[in-house]
N, C-alpha and C positions, 0 to 999 in steps of 0.2 A: 504494500500500500504506500502511496505517495504522501509525504507530509508537506503541508503548505503552511508557512508562517501566517498567523492571523485567522486560520480556520481550524476549528476543533469539532470533531464528530463525537457526540455523546451517545452511549449505549444504554439500553434498558437492563433490567435484572437478568434477562435471558441472554444478553450479549448482542442483541440486535441493534443496529444503528437506528436511532430514533430522532436525534436532533443535530443540527449543525449550528455552531456559534461562529459568527463571522464578524471580524473587526471592521466596522463600517468606516472608520477613519482611513483604513487601508484600501477597502474594496467598495466603499459607498458610491464612488463615481460610476462604477459598473452596475451596481445593484439598484440604485435609486430610480433609474428609468423603468426597470421591471416592477419595482414596488408601486410606482405611480400608475403604471398600466393596470395593475391588479387592484388599485384603489386603496393601497396601504400608505398611510401617512407616516413619515419618519420623524416629523416634528411633533413634539408633545407640548401643547400649550400650557403655560403655568396658570392660565385663567380658567375660571368656572365656565363651562359650556353655555350656561344660561346667560351669563354676562356677555359672552362673545356673540350669541344670537341676538341680544338686544342691540348691541353696537352695529352689527351687520344690518339689522332691520332699520335702524335709524339712518344709516348711510344710504340704504336703498330709498327710503322715503325722501331724504334730502335730494337725492338725484332725480326723483320724480317731481320735485318742486313743492313738496309738502312741508318743507322746513320753515322756520321763522327766523328772520334776520333781526338782529338787535343793533341799533345805532350805537357805536362805540362812545360817542359823546354823551349819551344818556345812560350808559351802563352803570355808573355808580350813583345815580340820582335816586 
């Protein structure tokens, strides 16, 4: 068997290969297009998904012209 730095094959209790651990810093440039095609996101957001959904909704509404503009001169009055 060939050994490749940055890739580890893990076996189950019976000795069958079950998992592959791949160093994405080393091989991410090759795997990220495949992950994207499969719908797998490699970026994990530190934000609550509900909060992100609110922000995206407000951005969409603003793009549709549903936002409210506030005059900067009257902001602190």
